[in-house]
C-alpha positions, 0 to 999 in steps of 0.5 A: 328568244321570246321578247314578250317575257316579263322583265323578272325572267330576264333578271333571272337569266342574267343572274344565271349567266353571272353565276356561270361567267367565273372561270373557276366555276366552269372548271368545277362544272367540267370536273363534275360533268361526267360523274359526281365528285367530292371536294378533294377530287375536284381540288385535284382535278382543277388545282384550285384550293379547297376553300375556293372550291367549297365557296364556288360549289355553295354559289353553284348550289344556291343557283340550282346548278349542282346538288350534293349528297352526303356519304359519311363525311364526304359531300359528293357534287353533281350537275343537276341543271339539264341545260348545263349538263348538255352544254358540258357534254357537247363541249367534252365531245367536240 
């Protein structure tokens, strides 16, 4: 790691890790690691309730870790951060 980077870069990195430090968010990422899913599917896979999943997805979206697309009344979420996707894939193939 380059320690000559300006402090704001380290602050951004710390915020990124804070976002990922919540176990429920990691469960959600694991659920959408292989393919995009809607909130109902994520709830079924994780056992989390809809309000909780929606809240965490919003935070992940703000952090630019996930994105969503609308199809009718459903929103489908997918991982857009390549580093997170690589990490998920690595963990699933162990």
